[in-house]
N, C-alpha and C positions, 0 to 999 in steps of 0.2 A: 753095766748100766750105772749111771751116776745118781747118787742119792740127793734128792732135792729137799732142802729145809722147809719145814712148814711154819707159817706165822699164825699166832693165835690173836684173834681180835674180831672186830666187827667190820664187815664190808657192805657198802651201799653202792648199788649200780643205779645210775640215773639214765633213763632212756628218754630221748627227745626226738620228736617227729615234727617236721615242717611239711604242711600240706598246702600245695599251691593250686588254687582254683581261680583261673583268670587273673585278675589284679589283686585278689585276696590271698593272704598267707595266714594260716592258722598254725599255732604252735601247741603241741600236746606234750606233756611230761608224765612220767611214771617212775616210781622208785621201788627197788627190790632190795631188801636188807636181810642179812643173816649174820649169825655169830658162830664161830667155830675155828677150825684149823684149815688153812688153805695156803697155796703158793701161787706164784705168778701164772703158771701153766693152767691151774684149775680156774683161776679168775678170768683168764683170757678166754677159755672155752665157755664158761658161763656167760660172759659178756657177749660173745659172738652169738650163741644160741638165743639169748634173750633179745638181742637186737633183731635177729631174723624173725622171731615170733611177733615182736612188737610191730615190725614193718608189715608183716602179713595181716595182722589185726587191723592196722590203719588202712591198708589197701582194701580189705573187705568192707570196712565201715564207710570209707570215702570213695565211692565208686566214680564220682564225677571229677576226681582230682586230675589235674594236668601232670603233676609231678609230686612225688613224696620222697623226702630225704630223712634218713634216720641216723642218729649217733648215740653212742653209749659211753659213759665215763664211770670210773670206779674210784671210790674214796675208801681208804683203809684206816681204821683206828686200831692200832695195836694195843691190846690190853690183856695181861695175864691175870688181872684181878677177877675177871669174869669166870675163870676156870679153876682157880685154886682156893676158893673160899675166902677171898679177900686178904690172903696172907702174902 
């Protein structure tokens, strides 16, 4: 099994949902942020699960919607200074 390098930093996942009701389109956004060590695979899984949960929440809250689309983006800020005492 191949060893995957971990990145230290801050990751922010932005979830966006567009709710279509007739001629009206409403856009909702939410952000999830965390600090730690992660890699591409971990972020991909977190992004996927967060998107599924957000879409489910929007569907339960907007029962009259004709269509709901969701997307998720990840922004990473690599920082070692958070973890080694500023050295």
